[in-house]
MIRO-976991 format. One line per field, with one value per residue (C-alpha): x, y, z; residue in three letters; residue number from 0; chain. Coordinates in Angstrom, 1 decimal, always signed. Example, Ala and Ser with C-alpha at 12.3 -4.5 7.8 and 13.67 -1.06 7.14 Angstrom:
c1 +12.3	+13.7;
c2 -4.5	-1.1;
c3 +7.8	+7.1;
residu Ala	Ser;
num 0	1;
chaine A	A;
***
This chain:
c1 +85.6	+86.8	+90.5	+92.2	+91.0	+92.4	+95.7	+95.9	+95.3	+98.3	+100.7	+103.3	+103.1	+106.1	+104.4	+107.9	+109.5	+110.2	+107.9	+109.0	+112.4	+113.1	+115.8	+116.7	+119.6	+119.5	+117.0	+118.9	+118.1	+114.7	+111.9	+108.6	+107.2	+103.8	+102.9	+103.2	+101.3	+98.2	+98.4	+99.5	+96.6	+94.2	+95.0	+94.0	+90.8	+89.4	+90.3	+88.2	+85.4	+85.7	+84.7	+81.4	+81.7	+79.1	+79.5	+81.8	+83.1	+85.9	+88.8	+91.0	+94.9	+98.1	+101.2	+104.6	+105.6	+106.3	+105.4	+103.0	+101.1	+100.7	+99.2	+96.7	+95.8	+95.3	+93.1	+91.0	+90.4	+90.0	+87.5	+85.5	+85.6	+86.9	+90.7	+91.7	+95.0	+95.9	+99.4	+101.7	+102.5	+98.8	+98.6	+95.4	+93.1	+93.4	+92.9	+90.0	+88.2	+89.2	+87.9	+84.5	+83.8	+84.3	+83.4	+85.7	+84.8	+88.7	+91.4	+94.6	+97.7	+101.3	+101.6	+103.7	+100.2	+98.1	+96.8	+95.7	+94.6	+92.3	+91.3	+89.7	+88.3	+86.6	+85.1	+83.8	+82.1	+85.0	+84.7	+88.3	+91.9	+94.6	+98.1	+101.1	+104.8	+107.4	+109.1	+106.7	+105.1	+101.7	+98.2	+97.0	+99.4	+99.2	+95.6	+95.7	+98.1	+95.2	+93.3	+93.3	+96.0	+93.1	+90.7	+87.3	+87.5	+84.6	+82.5	+82.7	+81.4	+83.4	+81.4	+81.8	+83.6	+87.8	+89.3	+88.5	+91.5	+91.6	+92.3	+92.4	+89.7	+90.8	+88.3	+90.1	+87.9	+89.2	+87.6	+87.5	+87.4	+85.9	+87.7	+86.3	+87.6	+86.9	+88.4	+91.6	+91.9	+90.9	+93.6	+96.0	+95.4	+95.9	+99.2	+100.6	+100.4	+101.0	+104.4	+105.3	+105.6	+107.5	+108.4	+111.4	+111.0	+111.9	+110.3	+112.6	+109.4	+110.7	+107.7	+104.9	+102.0	+99.3	+98.5	+98.0	+101.4	+103.0	+100.0	+98.4	+100.7	+103.6	+102.5	+99.2	+102.1	+104.0	+101.4	+99.6	+102.7	+103.9	+107.2	+109.4	+109.4	+112.6	+111.1	+112.7	+111.1	+112.0	+114.0	+118.1	+119.4	+123.2	+121.0	+118.6	+121.8	+123.1	+120.0	+119.5	+121.8	+119.0	+115.8	+114.2	+111.7	+111.9	+108.6	+109.7	+108.3	+110.6	+112.5	+113.5	+115.3	+116.7	+118.3	+119.5	+121.3	+123.4	+125.0	+128.6	+127.8	+124.3	+125.7	+125.4	+127.0	+124.5	+121.6	+122.5	+119.8	+116.8	+114.4	+112.2	+112.1	+108.4	+108.1	+104.8	+102.7	+104.6	+106.0	+109.3	+111.5	+113.3	+116.7	+116.1	+114.7	+117.8	+120.7	+118.8	+118.7	+122.1	+123.7	+122.1	+121.5	+117.5	+114.6	+112.3	+108.5	+106.4	+102.7	+99.5	+97.0	+95.2	+93.7	+89.9	+90.9	+94.6	+96.5	+95.3	+98.1	+101.4	+104.3	+104.8	+107.1	+107.1	+109.4	+106.9	+104.2	+106.3	+108.8	+109.0	+108.9	+110.2	+107.7	+105.2	+102.7	+102.2	+98.7	+95.3	+96.0	+93.9	+90.1	+90.5	+88.5	+90.6	+89.5	+90.4	+87.9	+87.2	+85.0	+81.9	+82.4	+83.6	+86.1	+89.6	+91.8	+94.8	+97.1	+94.8	+94.8	+92.1	+90.8	+91.1	+88.3	+88.3	+85.8	+86.6	+86.9	+89.3	+87.4	+85.9	+82.1	+82.3	+83.4	+82.1	+79.4	+79.6	+76.7	+76.9	+80.2	+80.7	+77.4	+79.7	+82.9	+81.3	+79.8	+76.2	+77.9	+79.7	+83.1	+85.2	+86.8	+90.3	+91.1	+93.9	+94.8	+96.4	+96.5	+97.2	+99.3	+98.5	+99.6	+98.0	+100.9	+99.2	+100.9	+99.9	+100.3	+99.0	+96.2	+93.1	+92.8	+96.1	+97.4	+100.8	+102.7	+105.8	+107.7	+105.1	+102.7	+99.5	+99.3	+95.9	+96.8	+93.2	+93.8	+97.3	+95.7	+92.9	+95.5	+97.7	+95.0	+93.9	+97.1	+97.3	+98.9	+98.0	+95.0	+95.6	+97.5	+98.0	+100.2	+102.0	+104.4	+108.1	+110.4	+112.4	+115.5	+114.7	+110.8	+109.5	+107.8	+108.2	+105.1	+105.8	+103.5	+102.8	+101.7	+99.5	+99.9	+96.9	+97.0	+99.3	+100.8	+104.0	+104.2	+107.7	+107.8	+109.8	+107.4	+104.8	+106.5	+107.2	+103.4	+102.2	+104.6	+102.0	+98.9	+99.7	+101.4	+105.1	+104.9	+102.1	+104.2	+105.6	+109.6	+109.5	+106.9	+107.3	+105.5	+103.8	+102.0	+99.2	+98.5	+97.7	+94.4	+92.6	+89.3	+87.1	+89.3	+90.6	+94.5	+96.7	+98.7	+100.4	+101.9	+102.8	+104.6	+106.1	+107.6	+109.0	+109.7	+113.7	+112.7	+114.1	+117.0	+120.5;
c2 +89.2	+88.1	+90.0	+86.9	+85.3	+88.3	+87.9	+84.1	+84.9	+86.9	+84.1	+83.1	+80.1	+78.0	+77.5	+76.7	+80.0	+81.8	+83.9	+85.1	+84.7	+85.4	+87.5	+88.1	+85.1	+81.7	+80.6	+77.8	+78.8	+78.0	+79.7	+80.0	+79.0	+80.7	+76.6	+77.0	+80.6	+79.0	+75.8	+77.3	+79.9	+77.0	+75.4	+78.2	+79.0	+75.0	+75.7	+78.6	+77.0	+73.8	+76.3	+76.8	+80.5	+82.9	+84.8	+87.9	+87.2	+89.8	+87.5	+89.6	+89.4	+90.8	+88.7	+89.5	+89.9	+86.7	+85.0	+82.9	+85.9	+87.5	+83.4	+84.0	+86.8	+85.6	+82.7	+85.2	+86.7	+83.4	+82.4	+85.3	+86.6	+90.0	+90.5	+93.1	+93.2	+95.0	+97.0	+94.7	+97.3	+97.7	+97.2	+95.2	+98.5	+98.6	+95.2	+94.8	+97.9	+96.4	+93.1	+94.9	+96.6	+94.5	+91.3	+89.2	+85.3	+84.2	+85.9	+85.3	+86.4	+85.6	+82.4	+84.7	+86.9	+84.0	+84.1	+87.6	+88.0	+85.1	+86.2	+89.0	+87.3	+84.4	+87.3	+89.6	+86.3	+85.7	+81.6	+80.7	+82.0	+80.7	+81.2	+82.4	+82.6	+84.4	+81.2	+78.9	+77.6	+77.9	+76.3	+77.9	+76.2	+73.1	+72.8	+74.0	+71.3	+68.7	+70.3	+69.7	+72.2	+73.1	+75.6	+76.9	+81.1	+82.5	+84.4	+87.8	+91.0	+94.4	+95.9	+92.8	+94.0	+92.6	+94.0	+96.7	+98.9	+100.7	+104.5	+106.3	+109.0	+112.5	+111.9	+108.9	+106.4	+104.0	+104.1	+101.1	+101.5	+99.5	+98.7	+96.0	+94.0	+96.4	+99.6	+97.1	+95.8	+98.6	+100.8	+97.9	+98.0	+101.5	+101.1	+98.4	+100.4	+103.9	+102.9	+100.9	+97.6	+95.3	+91.7	+90.6	+93.2	+92.0	+93.9	+94.5	+94.2	+95.4	+97.1	+96.1	+94.2	+95.6	+98.8	+99.6	+100.5	+97.3	+94.8	+96.2	+98.9	+96.9	+93.1	+93.6	+95.5	+92.0	+89.7	+91.2	+91.7	+88.2	+89.5	+88.1	+89.5	+89.7	+89.4	+91.3	+90.6	+93.9	+96.7	+96.9	+99.3	+97.1	+94.1	+96.1	+97.9	+94.2	+93.0	+96.6	+94.8	+91.9	+93.7	+96.7	+98.3	+99.3	+100.6	+102.8	+105.5	+108.8	+106.9	+104.2	+106.7	+108.3	+105.5	+104.1	+107.2	+106.6	+104.0	+104.7	+101.4	+103.2	+104.5	+104.5	+101.1	+99.7	+101.1	+100.5	+97.8	+99.7	+101.2	+102.9	+104.2	+105.3	+107.1	+107.2	+107.5	+110.5	+113.8	+113.2	+116.1	+118.3	+117.4	+113.6	+114.1	+115.7	+113.8	+111.0	+111.6	+112.8	+109.5	+107.1	+108.6	+107.9	+110.3	+109.1	+108.5	+110.4	+109.5	+110.2	+107.8	+106.8	+103.7	+104.9	+105.0	+103.1	+105.7	+108.9	+110.2	+109.8	+111.9	+110.2	+107.0	+107.7	+110.9	+112.1	+112.3	+115.0	+115.6	+113.8	+117.1	+117.1	+118.8	+117.2	+114.4	+114.6	+114.5	+112.6	+109.2	+107.8	+107.6	+109.7	+112.8	+115.4	+118.7	+121.6	+123.3	+126.4	+125.8	+127.5	+124.5	+126.9	+125.3	+126.9	+127.6	+126.9	+127.1	+128.2	+126.8	+124.2	+121.0	+118.1	+116.1	+113.0	+110.5	+107.6	+103.4	+103.3	+105.2	+103.0	+103.2	+104.2	+103.4	+100.0	+100.4	+104.4	+105.6	+109.2	+109.6	+107.7	+111.0	+113.4	+112.5	+112.7	+115.6	+115.9	+115.1	+112.0	+113.7	+112.0	+114.7	+113.8	+115.9	+116.8	+120.5	+121.0	+123.2	+121.4	+123.9	+125.0	+122.0	+119.8	+118.7	+117.9	+119.4	+118.4	+121.3	+120.1	+118.3	+119.7	+117.2	+117.4	+114.1	+112.9	+110.8	+109.3	+107.0	+106.1	+105.5	+107.5	+109.2	+111.0	+113.2	+113.1	+109.4	+109.9	+112.8	+110.9	+108.1	+110.6	+112.8	+109.5	+108.8	+110.3	+113.8	+114.8	+117.6	+117.9	+117.4	+118.5	+115.8	+117.4	+116.1	+118.4	+118.0	+114.8	+113.6	+110.4	+110.2	+112.9	+113.9	+113.2	+112.6	+115.1	+116.1	+119.1	+118.1	+120.5	+119.1	+118.8	+121.6	+120.5	+117.4	+116.9	+114.6	+113.3	+113.2	+109.9	+108.8	+109.5	+107.9	+104.7	+104.6	+104.9	+102.1	+99.3	+100.8	+102.1	+101.1	+102.3	+104.9	+106.5	+107.2	+110.8	+110.9	+113.8	+115.3	+119.0	+120.0	+123.3	+125.7	+126.0	+125.5	+128.3	+129.0	+131.3	+133.4	+130.5	+128.4	+125.9	+124.8	+126.6	+123.6	+126.0	+128.1	+124.9	+123.5	+126.7	+126.5	+123.1	+122.7	+122.3	+119.5	+116.7	+118.3	+119.0;
c3 +78.2	+80.9	+81.6	+82.2	+79.0	+77.2	+78.6	+78.3	+74.3	+74.4	+75.4	+73.1	+71.2	+73.0	+76.5	+77.5	+77.2	+80.5	+81.3	+84.7	+86.2	+89.6	+89.6	+93.4	+93.5	+94.6	+92.4	+90.9	+87.4	+88.4	+86.3	+85.2	+82.1	+80.3	+81.0	+84.4	+84.9	+82.7	+85.0	+88.2	+88.1	+87.1	+90.0	+91.8	+90.2	+90.3	+94.3	+94.6	+92.4	+95.0	+98.0	+96.1	+97.3	+95.9	+92.5	+92.3	+95.6	+96.7	+97.8	+100.0	+100.1	+102.1	+101.1	+100.4	+96.6	+95.0	+91.7	+93.2	+94.9	+90.7	+90.5	+92.5	+91.2	+87.9	+89.3	+91.0	+87.5	+86.1	+88.4	+88.2	+91.7	+92.8	+93.9	+96.9	+97.0	+100.8	+101.4	+103.4	+106.0	+107.1	+110.5	+112.8	+113.0	+109.3	+108.0	+110.6	+108.3	+105.1	+106.1	+107.8	+104.7	+101.8	+103.7	+101.8	+101.3	+101.5	+103.3	+102.0	+104.6	+105.5	+107.5	+110.2	+110.5	+110.4	+114.0	+114.5	+110.5	+111.0	+114.2	+112.6	+109.8	+111.0	+113.4	+110.5	+108.8	+106.0	+105.4	+104.3	+105.8	+103.5	+103.8	+101.1	+101.7	+99.8	+99.9	+97.5	+101.1	+102.5	+102.9	+99.4	+97.4	+99.4	+98.5	+95.0	+94.4	+94.7	+91.9	+88.2	+85.9	+83.6	+84.0	+81.5	+82.7	+83.9	+81.3	+82.6	+80.8	+80.9	+83.5	+85.8	+88.9	+88.4	+91.4	+94.6	+95.4	+98.6	+98.9	+101.9	+102.0	+103.7	+106.5	+107.3	+105.8	+103.3	+100.0	+98.1	+94.0	+92.1	+88.8	+86.2	+83.9	+81.1	+82.8	+83.0	+79.6	+77.9	+79.8	+79.2	+75.5	+74.9	+77.1	+74.7	+71.7	+73.1	+74.9	+71.8	+73.3	+71.0	+70.5	+72.4	+75.0	+78.4	+82.0	+84.8	+87.5	+90.5	+92.6	+94.8	+93.8	+95.5	+94.0	+90.4	+89.4	+90.0	+89.6	+86.5	+85.0	+85.1	+85.1	+82.7	+80.1	+80.0	+80.1	+77.4	+75.1	+75.8	+77.4	+79.6	+83.5	+85.1	+88.9	+91.9	+95.4	+96.2	+95.1	+95.1	+93.0	+92.6	+91.8	+89.2	+87.3	+86.9	+85.3	+83.2	+80.3	+79.8	+79.9	+77.6	+80.1	+83.7	+85.9	+88.8	+91.1	+91.4	+94.8	+92.6	+90.2	+92.8	+94.6	+90.9	+90.5	+93.8	+92.8	+90.4	+88.6	+86.7	+83.3	+79.3	+79.5	+81.6	+79.7	+76.5	+75.5	+77.3	+75.6	+77.6	+82.0	+82.6	+86.5	+88.4	+91.6	+93.0	+91.1	+89.6	+90.5	+87.7	+88.8	+89.2	+85.5	+84.1	+86.0	+84.9	+80.8	+81.8	+83.0	+81.4	+77.9	+78.3	+78.9	+81.6	+80.1	+83.1	+83.5	+85.5	+87.3	+89.9	+91.8	+90.5	+87.2	+86.3	+83.8	+82.8	+80.9	+79.6	+77.8	+74.6	+73.2	+69.7	+69.0	+66.3	+69.2	+70.8	+73.3	+77.0	+78.6	+82.1	+85.0	+82.9	+82.6	+79.0	+77.2	+77.7	+76.9	+73.9	+74.7	+77.9	+77.8	+80.9	+81.3	+84.2	+85.7	+88.7	+91.9	+90.0	+87.7	+84.3	+82.1	+82.2	+79.7	+78.2	+80.7	+83.8	+86.9	+88.3	+89.4	+86.9	+85.5	+83.8	+81.9	+79.5	+79.4	+82.1	+84.9	+87.4	+88.4	+92.2	+95.7	+97.1	+99.2	+99.5	+97.3	+98.6	+97.9	+94.4	+93.7	+95.1	+93.0	+89.8	+88.3	+86.7	+83.1	+84.0	+84.9	+87.9	+89.6	+90.6	+93.5	+91.9	+90.5	+87.7	+84.0	+80.0	+78.2	+74.9	+73.3	+75.4	+77.8	+81.3	+84.7	+88.2	+90.5	+93.4	+95.4	+96.5	+99.1	+100.7	+99.7	+100.4	+98.4	+100.0	+97.7	+95.8	+98.4	+99.2	+102.7	+103.9	+106.5	+108.1	+108.5	+110.2	+112.3	+113.7	+115.2	+116.7	+118.3	+120.2	+121.9	+125.3	+125.7	+122.4	+122.1	+118.1	+115.5	+111.8	+109.6	+106.4	+103.7	+103.3	+100.1	+100.6	+98.9	+98.4	+99.3	+97.2	+100.1	+103.5	+106.1	+109.8	+112.1	+113.8	+117.5	+120.1	+123.6	+126.4	+129.0	+131.4	+129.6	+128.1	+124.6	+123.8	+119.6	+119.4	+121.9	+119.6	+116.6	+118.3	+119.2	+116.1	+114.7	+115.7	+114.8	+110.9	+108.4	+108.2	+105.4	+107.2	+110.4	+110.8	+110.5	+112.5	+115.3	+116.1	+119.0	+119.4	+121.2	+119.0	+115.0	+113.0	+111.8	+109.4	+110.7	+109.7	+112.3	+109.3	+110.3	+107.4	+106.2	+103.7	+106.5	+107.9	+104.7	+104.5	+108.0	+107.6	+104.2	+104.6	+107.2	+106.0	+104.4	+106.4;
residu Met	Asn	Leu	Phe	Ser	Ala	Leu	Arg	Gln	Ala	Phe	Pro	Ala	Asp	Leu	Asp	Ala	Cys	Ala	Ile	Glu	Pro	Ala	Asp	Gly	Gly	Thr	Asp	Gly	Arg	Phe	Tyr	Ser	Trp	Arg	Asp	Leu	Asp	Gln	Ala	Ser	Ala	Arg	Ile	Ala	Asn	Leu	Leu	Asp	Ser	Leu	Ala	Leu	Pro	Pro	Ala	Ser	Arg	Ile	Ala	Val	Gln	Val	Glu	Lys	Ser	Val	Glu	Ala	Leu	Leu	Leu	Tyr	Leu	Gly	Val	Leu	Arg	Ala	Gly	His	Val	Phe	Leu	Pro	Leu	Asn	Thr	Ala	Tyr	Gln	Ala	Ala	Glu	Ile	Glu	Tyr	Phe	Ile	Gly	Asn	Ala	Glu	Pro	Ala	Val	Met	Val	Cys	Ser	Gly	Lys	Asn	Phe	Thr	Trp	Ile	Ser	Arg	Leu	Ala	Phe	Lys	Ala	Gly	Thr	Thr	His	Val	Phe	Thr	Leu	Asn	Glu	Asp	Arg	Thr	Gly	Thr	Leu	Leu	Asp	Arg	Ala	Ala	Phe	His	Ala	Asp	Glu	His	Gln	Pro	Ala	Val	Lys	Ser	Gly	Asp	Asp	Leu	Ala	Ala	Ile	Leu	Tyr	Thr	Ser	Gly	Thr	Thr	Gly	Arg	Ser	Lys	Gly	Ala	Met	Leu	Ser	His	Gly	Asn	Leu	Leu	Ser	Asn	Ala	Glu	Val	Leu	Lys	Asp	Tyr	Trp	Gly	Trp	Gln	Thr	Gly	Asp	Val	Leu	Ile	His	Ala	Leu	Pro	Ile	Phe	His	Val	His	Gly	Leu	Phe	Val	Ala	Ser	His	Gly	Ala	Leu	Leu	Asn	Gly	Ser	Lys	Met	Leu	Trp	Phe	Ser	Arg	Phe	Asp	Pro	Arg	Ala	Val	Ile	Ala	Arg	Leu	Pro	Glu	Ala	Thr	Val	Phe	Met	Gly	Val	Pro	Thr	Leu	Tyr	Val	Arg	Leu	Leu	Gly	Glu	Ala	Gly	Phe	Asn	Arg	Glu	Ala	Cys	Arg	His	Met	Arg	Leu	Phe	Ile	Ser	Gly	Ser	Ala	Pro	Leu	Leu	Ile	Glu	Thr	Phe	Asn	Glu	Phe	Arg	Glu	Arg	Ser	Gly	His	Thr	Ile	Leu	Glu	Arg	Tyr	Gly	Met	Ser	Glu	Thr	Val	Met	Leu	Thr	Ser	Asn	Pro	Tyr	Arg	Pro	Glu	Asp	Gly	Glu	Arg	Arg	Gly	Gly	Thr	Val	Gly	Phe	Ala	Leu	Pro	Gly	Val	Ser	Leu	Arg	Val	Arg	Asp	Asp	Gln	Gly	His	Glu	Leu	Pro	Ala	Gly	Glu	Val	Gly	Gly	Ile	Glu	Val	Arg	Gly	Pro	Asn	Val	Phe	Ser	Gly	Tyr	Trp	Arg	Met	Pro	Glu	Lys	Thr	Arg	Glu	Glu	Phe	Thr	Pro	Asp	Gly	Trp	Phe	Lys	Thr	Gly	Asp	Val	Gly	Lys	Val	Ser	Ala	Asp	Gly	Tyr	Val	Thr	Ile	Val	Gly	Arg	Ser	Lys	Asp	Leu	Ile	Ile	Thr	Gly	Gly	Tyr	Asn	Val	Tyr	Pro	Ala	Glu	Val	Glu	Gly	Phe	Leu	Asn	Glu	Leu	Pro	Gly	Val	Ala	Glu	Ser	Ala	Val	Ile	Gly	Ala	Pro	His	Pro	Asp	Phe	Gly	Glu	Gly	Val	Leu	Ala	Val	Val	Val	Pro	Arg	Pro	Gly	Ala	Ser	Val	Asp	Pro	Ala	Gly	Leu	Ile	Ala	Ala	Leu	Lys	Gly	Arg	Ile	Ala	Gly	Phe	Lys	Val	Pro	Lys	Gln	Val	Phe	Val	Val	Ala	Glu	Leu	Pro	Arg	Asn	Thr	Met	Gly	Lys	Val	Gln	Lys	Asn	Leu	Leu	Arg	Glu	Arg	His	Gln	Gly	Ala	Phe	His	Ala;
num 0	1	2	3	4	5	6	7	8	9	10	11	12	13	14	15	16	17	18	19	20	21	22	23	24	25	26	27	28	29	30	31	32	33	34	35	36	37	38	39	40	41	42	43	44	45	46	47	48	49	50	51	52	53	54	55	56	57	58	59	60	61	62	63	64	65	66	67	68	69	70	71	72	73	74	75	76	77	78	79	80	81	82	83	84	85	86	87	88	89	90	91	92	93	94	95	96	97	98	99	100	101	102	103	104	105	106	107	108	109	110	111	112	113	114	115	116	117	118	119	120	121	122	123	124	125	126	127	128	129	130	131	132	133	134	135	136	137	138	139	140	141	142	143	144	145	146	147	148	149	150	151	152	153	154	155	156	157	158	159	160	161	162	163	164	165	166	167	168	169	170	171	172	173	174	175	176	177	178	179	180	181	182	183	184	185	186	187	188	189	190	191	192	193	194	195	196	197	198	199	200	201	202	203	204	205	206	207	208	209	210	211	212	213	214	215	216	217	218	219	220	221	222	223	224	225	226	227	228	229	230	231	232	233	234	235	236	237	238	239	240	241	242	243	244	245	246	247	248	249	250	251	252	253	254	255	256	257	258	259	260	261	262	263	264	265	266	267	268	269	270	271	272	273	274	275	276	277	278	279	280	281	282	283	284	285	286	287	288	289	290	291	292	293	294	295	296	297	298	299	300	301	302	303	304	305	306	307	308	309	310	311	312	313	314	315	316	317	318	319	320	321	322	323	324	325	326	327	328	329	330	331	332	333	334	335	336	337	338	339	340	341	342	343	344	345	346	347	348	349	350	351	352	353	354	355	356	357	358	359	360	361	362	363	364	365	366	367	368	369	370	371	372	373	374	375	376	377	378	379	380	381	382	383	384	385	386	387	388	389	390	391	392	393	394	395	396	397	398	399	400	401	402	403	404	405	406	407	408	409	410	411	412	413	414	415	416	417	418	419	420	421	422	423	424	425	426	427	428	429	430	431	432	433	434	435	436	437	438	439	440	441	442	443	444	445	446	447	448	449	450	451	452	453	454	455	456	457	458	459	460	461	462	463	464	465	466	467	468	469	470	471	472	473	474	475	476	477	478	479	480	481	482	483	484	485	486	487	488	489	490	491	492	493	494	495	496	497	498	499	500	501	502	503	504	505	506	507	508	509;
chaine A	A	A	A	A	A	A	A	A	A	A	A	A	A	A	A	A	A	A	A	A	A	A	A	A	A	A	A	A	A	A	A	A	A	A	A	A	A	A	A	A	A	A	A	A	A	A	A	A	A	A	A	A	A	A	A	A	A	A	A	A	A	A	A	A	A	A	A	A	A	A	A	A	A	A	A	A	A	A	A	A	A	A	A	A	A	A	A	A	A	A	A	A	A	A	A	A	A	A	A	A	A	A	A	A	A	A	A	A	A	A	A	A	A	A	A	A	A	A	A	A	A	A	A	A	A	A	A	A	A	A	A	A	A	A	A	A	A	A	A	A	A	A	A	A	A	A	A	A	A	A	A	A	A	A	A	A	A	A	A	A	A	A	A	A	A	A	A	A	A	A	A	A	A	A	A	A	A	A	A	A	A	A	A	A	A	A	A	A	A	A	A	A	A	A	A	A	A	A	A	A	A	A	A	A	A	A	A	A	A	A	A	A	A	A	A	A	A	A	A	A	A	A	A	A	A	A	A	A	A	A	A	A	A	A	A	A	A	A	A	A	A	A	A	A	A	A	A	A	A	A	A	A	A	A	A	A	A	A	A	A	A	A	A	A	A	A	A	A	A	A	A	A	A	A	A	A	A	A	A	A	A	A	A	A	A	A	A	A	A	A	A	A	A	A	A	A	A	A	A	A	A	A	A	A	A	A	A	A	A	A	A	A	A	A	A	A	A	A	A	A	A	A	A	A	A	A	A	A	A	A	A	A	A	A	A	A	A	A	A	A	A	A	A	A	A	A	A	A	A	A	A	A	A	A	A	A	A	A	A	A	A	A	A	A	A	A	A	A	A	A	A	A	A	A	A	A	A	A	A	A	A	A	A	A	A	A	A	A	A	A	A	A	A	A	A	A	A	A	A	A	A	A	A	A	A	A	A	A	A	A	A	A	A	A	A	A	A	A	A	A	A	A	A	A	A	A	A	A	A	A	A	A	A	A	A	A	A	A	A	A	A	A	A	A	A	A	A	A	A	A	A	A	A	A	A	A	A	A	A	A	A	A	A	A	A	A	A	A	A	A	A	A	A	A	A	A	A	A	A	A	A	A	A	A	A	A	A	A	A	A	A	A	A	A	A	A	A	A	A	A	A	A	A	A	A	A	A	A	A;
***
């Protein structure tokens, strides 16, 4: 079934009820009804149909968060094409790669970026470039306004491609994880039951919508339950606290919870109507977990997922299913199989640490146009190797203890050191570099770089940071750069990043 059709079937009977209320202020009471969602997505789908695109064309999107951006996603699904969301922080070199690799038929960007993005898109053979701005303007909406507000959704099977999410590779080359209609729908249906979605739930949506957490887990959850969303274009802790009494569900990354706790107004009274707080996309510190429970009276439910798999595990919602255990990501979700194996492929008993492997209806089919990489990441018996290292307790709780690929998660965003190192090593005066993550009080992990200068050259840490800011997304740019004579290496010549992490673990703490 087309994922859009499943979401549309879940709309409430009263289509004129509020579906999404912009919560940033200054909206003069404007809201989006369920009828608005249906009709606006139909106009966008009809616009795409009018372009006579090849079947299952990629529609690449790099725009600021807005309700219209969500409507674009629904319109793409409805028309049977493939949605390709791109982080708004990506710069020209990154966008050029994504366009070249995915070969989208349509590119949608912010008006402020149209000049340089359209140049890259047209050069790569993309036929159509539209603009979409967060203030409800842009050529996409201008064109869609001329189309009918009824549309018969394209017929799709569960195996048909619905979205491609790019996740940076450890070699510096980004990989496009291919997610099907079945992958996304099966996961949304499991979470609807497992997290106890109920009539009357209201979701505070304060996450970006260019990755799994905000676009799929949060949006699908509310839409599949016919639940109203209080929509924040960006996270503001005081503004969120002011709306908590009207909501029942909140989803955030650990950074957002830290910022809520930093506000004096965050207390049990503000959370009196809340049903559930969910955290993911990065490890939640046990200190944050405990302080949040004390301040709010609620125990955060932490879960674990990936771009390639959507959600894999979750702490339980219902008390009868077990406690929400801090420091863990709970149990494998219904329908998901999870195992831990050593480097020789032997399955490990409870409590022993090894590589986490998974399979299930939510697991992606592979990486876009990378068959060899896809084969590498799946075992001969069909399990996906997550690259995460962890253990499972005797009573089934999963704990993530590390990442075999040195992934850094800062503020909920993934940073792969090899990618940043590649850009650093191209800068004048740099001989080599090592990028690592260090504990950060706000972002969970902060990116820092250790750089070795070329013989006779001197490098300025601030200058290196400034140079990177114009080339890669801001969250990937090291917050600190240290200059050293040489990097620590083992007998095989491999950089010992564990020693660098130990040396700089206090870099972001006063």
